[in-house]
N, C-alpha and C positions, 0 to 999 in steps of 0.2 A: 430946541429941546424936544418938540413933538416929533421932528424927523428922526431923532435918536430912538424914540419909542417905537415909531413905525418900523424902522430897520430892525429893531429887536423883535417885533412881532413877526416880520418876514423871515428872519433867521430862525426863530423858534418853529414856525410853520414848516420851513424847508427841512429843518433837522428832524422834526416829527415824521414827515413823509419819508425821508431817507431811512430812518430807523425802522419804520413800519414796512417798507416795501423792498429794501435792499436785502438780498439773500445773505445769510450768515456764512462765514468761511468755515471750512472743516476744522475742527479742533478736538483734542483729546477729550474723552468723556469727562464731564464735570469741570472742564476748564474753558471758560468763555474766551473769545478772542480779545485781543487788546483794543481793537476797534473794528467797526464794520466798514468804515471808509474814512479817509482823511481829507477828502476833497470838500472845499467850501467856496462860496462866492461872497465877497464883501462889496456892497454898493455904497459908495460915498454919497453923502448928502448933496455934494456939488454935482454929481452925475444926474440925480433926479432934477435938480434945479435947472441944469442946462436944457434938459428936454422940456421942462415946463416953460422956459423962456422961448425955446424954439417954437413951441405950439402957439405962443402969443404972436410970434413973428411969421406964422404961416404954415408950420408943420402940421399935418393932420392931427386932430385930437385923438387921444387914446393911442399913443405911440410907445414903442418898447424902450425900456431902459436897459434891461437884460433879459435874455432867454437862454437858459443853460440846460444841458442834458444831465440827468441824474442817473449815473451808473448804467447808462445804456437802456434804461427801462422806461423813462418818461421825461418830458420837458417841464421845467418850472420857470415861470417868467414873471417879471415885474414891469408893468406898464404904468403910464401916468396920464391923467386927464386934467386939463386946465380949462375950465368952462366959464365964460363970462355970464353975467346976469341975463336971464331970459324972460320973455313975456309968458304969462299963463295961457294955456290953451283955452280957446273959446268953448263955453259949454255946448256939448253936443257934437263937437268936432271929433273926427276919428283920431285915435292915437296909435301910432305905429309901435310895434314891439317885436321881439325876437327871442328865440332860445337856442342854446347850443346843444348839439348832439352829444358831445363828449367833454367839452371844456367845463371845469368848475372854477369859480372865481371867489376871491375875497376882496371886497372893496373897503379900503381904509381911508376915511375922510381926513385929509391932512389939514385943511382949512376951508372956511366958507360955510354955507348952509343952503339947503334946497330940498328937493324931493327926488325919490327914485321910485319908479313904478315897478312893482314886483308881484308875481303870482297871477292868478286868473287863467285865462286861456286866450289863444289866438283865433280870431275869426278869419275865414278865408286863408288858411295857412298855405304857404308856398315855400318850396326849397330855396334857400338863399343862393344868390348868384355865385357859382363856383369860381368864376373868374374875377370877382370883385375884391377890392382891398380887404373888406371885412372878413371874408372867408380865408383869404390867402395869408393875411398878416395879423389880424386882430383877434378873431374869435373862432376860427375853424368852421367846419360844416354846421349848418343849422337851418332853422325855419323862421320865416318872417310872416307878419300878418297884422291885423288890427287887434290891439290889446283890449280885452273885455274883462270886467270883474276883478280888476287888479287892486292891490293896496297901494295907496299913494304915501309911501313911507317917507317921513321927514328924516333928513340927515343933517348932521352938524359936526363941527370939528371934534375928532376923537371917536366918532361912531365907526362901527365895523359892520359890514353887511356880507353874509355868505350866500352865494347863489349857486346851487347845484346844477348839473346838466339837466336840461329839459324844463327848467322853470322860466316862463316868459318874463321879460323885464325890458326896461328902457329908461334912459335918463328922463327926469321930470323937469320941473321948473327950478332954476337956480336963482335964489334971492340976491346973491352977491357972487363975486368971482369965487369959484370953488375948485379946489385942487384935491384930486383923489389918486391914491396909489392903488392899482389893481393887480393883485397877485393871481396868476393864471396857472392852474394845474392841468397839464396837457398829456393825458395818459397814452395817446396814440401818436404823439410827436408830429402833429399835423402843422404846427406853426414853426416858422424858421428860427434857427438859433440866431441870437443877436448879442453883440455884433458878430457877423460871419468871420471866418478865419481870415486874417489879414486886413480886416476893416479897421480904419482909423477914424471912425466917426467921432465928432466932438463929444457925443453922449457916452463914448466908451473910453475916453482918455482919462488917465489917472488925475486926481485932484492936485492942485499946486501944493507944494510943501507948506505946512503951517509955520508961521513965524515964531521964533522962540520968545 
């Protein structure tokens, strides 16, 4: 049931962005067009669950389920995180964080509970490794450093967290296995389309037909 709600939020978000950013077609004065676009992407619950299961079996966390191009203007993606319970950081220990130059994110907590470190600033900031997986496949160009003055935001099933570009953040402590759907708005199309053309990844296969 919750996955249906999540997909509804993702669809609403995508539709809002398309409506706001897609240029309208020429039409006679006073007559609006019949639509601005008829392209849409449906992500079955089974596709999300396949990636979640693959993460438990060794696929890197924060992996894509879909990344699509919207009218040649920007990319819109859905990733998933499947994080096991973690130990709290020792008091006084440095906490790593990062921010994205361009990517905006919506974190939708599908299940579990934990914390997310958000805000503050980065101490000793450095440009993120341009050749690493994080930049090339997950979050695009950004900055990494030691996170200071952040909010340790508690998260639980049903919560939604919006992180604009430039806001430092990082995962915190997970009290139990926590699954998060991450919606990515990529205005400069720096992240790859997924699946790529001709890709037959299990995460991209259509779901099995439902039984009558």
